[in-house]
Every structure is written in C-alpha cells, then in structure tokens.
C-alpha positions in Angstrom: -87.5 187.3 2.6 -86.0 184.2 4.2 -88.0 181.0 3.9 -87.0 179.5 7.3 -83.5 178.5 6.4 -80.3 180.1 7.6 -80.1 183.9 7.2 -78.6 185.2 4.0 -76.0 187.8 4.8 -74.6 187.9 1.2 -76.7 190.9 0.3 -76.8 193.6 3.0 -80.2 195.2 3.7 -78.4 198.6 3.9 -74.7 198.9 3.1 -74.6 202.2 5.0 -76.2 200.9 8.2 -74.0 199.0 10.6 -74.7 198.4 14.3 -72.6 200.7 16.4 -73.5 200.4 20.1 -76.1 199.7 22.8 -76.4 202.2 25.6 -77.3 201.8 29.3 -78.1 204.5 31.9 -76.3 203.1 35.0 -75.9 204.4 38.6 -72.2 205.0 38.3 -70.9 205.0 34.7 -67.2 205.7 35.7 -67.1 202.8 38.2 -69.0 200.4 35.9 -66.7 201.2 33.0 -63.7 200.6 35.2 -65.1 197.2 36.3 -65.9 196.2 32.8 -62.3 197.0 31.7 -60.8 195.2 34.7 -63.0 192.2 34.6 -64.5 191.7 31.1 -61.5 192.6 29.0 -63.2 195.7 27.5 -61.4 199.0 26.7 -62.5 202.5 27.1 -62.5 204.0 23.6 -63.9 207.4 24.5 -65.0 208.9 27.9 -66.6 212.2 29.0 -65.0 213.3 32.3 -68.0 215.3 33.4 -71.8 214.5 33.6 -73.3 212.4 32.3 -69.9 210.6 32.4 -70.4 208.8 29.0 -68.1 205.9 28.3 -67.9 204.1 25.0 -66.4 200.6 25.5 -65.0 198.2 22.9 -64.1 194.6 22.9 -60.9 192.9 22.0 -61.5 193.6 18.3 -61.4 197.3 19.0 -65.0 197.7 18.0 -67.2 199.9 20.1 -70.4 198.1 21.2 -71.4 199.6 24.6 -72.1 203.0 25.9 -72.5 203.6 29.6 -73.7 206.9 31.1 -75.3 208.3 34.3 -78.0 210.7 33.2 -80.7 211.7 35.7 -82.9 213.1 32.9 -84.5 209.6 32.8 -84.7 207.4 35.9 -81.9 204.8 36.1 -83.5 201.4 35.7 -83.5 199.1 38.8 -81.4 196.5 37.1 -81.3 194.1 40.1 -85.1 193.9 40.1 -85.4 193.3 36.4 -85.5 189.8 34.9 -82.2 188.9 33.2 -84.0 188.3 30.0 -85.1 191.9 29.7 -81.5 192.9 28.8 -78.1 191.3 29.2 -74.7 191.3 27.6 -73.2 188.0 26.5 -69.5 187.1 26.2 -68.1 184.1 24.4 -65.7 182.2 26.8 -63.7 179.0 26.6 -64.3 178.0 30.3 -67.5 179.5 31.7 -67.1 178.0 35.1 -63.6 179.4 35.6 -64.8 182.8 34.4 -67.8 182.6 36.7 -65.5 182.0 39.7 -63.2 184.9 38.7 -66.1 187.3 38.2 -67.8 186.3 41.5 -64.5 187.2 43.2 -64.7 190.6 41.5 -68.2 191.2 42.8 -70.5 189.6 40.3 -73.4 187.4 41.6 -74.8 184.3 40.1 -78.3 184.2 38.6 -78.4 180.8 36.9 -76.1 178.2 35.3 -77.7 176.4 32.3 -76.0 173.3 30.7 -77.4 172.1 27.4 -77.3 168.5 26.0 -74.9 169.5 23.2 -72.2 170.6 25.7 -73.1 174.3 25.6 -73.0 176.1 29.0 -74.6 179.4 29.6 -74.0 181.2 32.9 -75.9 184.4 33.8 -74.4 186.7 36.4 -75.1 190.3 37.6 -72.4 192.9 37.7 -72.0 194.8 40.9 -74.8 197.2 39.8 -77.2 194.4 38.9 -76.8 194.5 35.1 -77.0 190.9 33.7 -73.9 189.5 32.1 -74.0 186.1 30.4 -71.0 183.8 29.8 -71.4 181.6 26.7 -69.4 178.5 26.4 -71.0 177.1 23.2 -70.4 173.7 21.8 -70.7 175.3 18.3 -69.8 179.0 18.1 -71.8 181.4 16.0 -70.2 182.4 12.7 -71.3 184.6 9.8 
C-alpha cells in the first residue's frame, strides 16, 4: 500500500493484466472512427464492416486504446447532454490553442479552456457526436 507518496510501478500488481482499451457505444461508429483518424491522428487497427461496426483505434505508438461501436442492444448515451467530466479522452499536445482551432474547423465545439498557474493549458471540446475530447498542454508531462 502506498503511503501518500508517488506510485510505485516497480512491482506490477499483476504481470498478466495490462490495460487494453476503453469502449464507447456511439451513434455512428464508422463516421466517428473516420473523424478520429483524420483529426486526432489515430489509426484503425481493426474494423468490423457490418453491425455493430466495431472499430479498434490506436494512437501513434500503435497501441490500441479505444473501441467504438454502434450497438442498439443498449441505448446510445446522449453525450452532448452529459457533463464532460463523466467521460472524456485526453490527448497530449504541444500547442493546445492551435489544435483547438484546427479541431473546431473540423466540427468540434469548445466546452471550456482552462489555463493553470504553472503554464498548463487544458482545453475541453466535443467531437461532432458530442463525445468530450481534452487537449492537454502540460507544463510538466506525466512520466512513468
């Protein structure tokens, strides 16, 4: 148990358990995946061409982290009406304001821009389907 200091990652809790992905049921998985590829620098690592149109997306490291699908078995959440703190994706960026402008041109909408005293800038947007996407320009990046 950690005593309040920084986490100790030197001894894995489970060497056989590694985070693979987070999944979202979205109104149009094919269109959302295409938008994420075109605008967020993601890549489609695997896709199902028929319902529920499952798409596994990876980042620039080639690691899968996001699954999108359109499955009517469970109602699709009304993302535009949900608070952005319920769920959001965060991307590390060098120039959050430039990325904000570029994403707004591509159909994203601004929720909030939050500067911090240490020089960190967090900008929360919604993709065209209302899913929150955060841009993180951190003064000190996270490292493990």
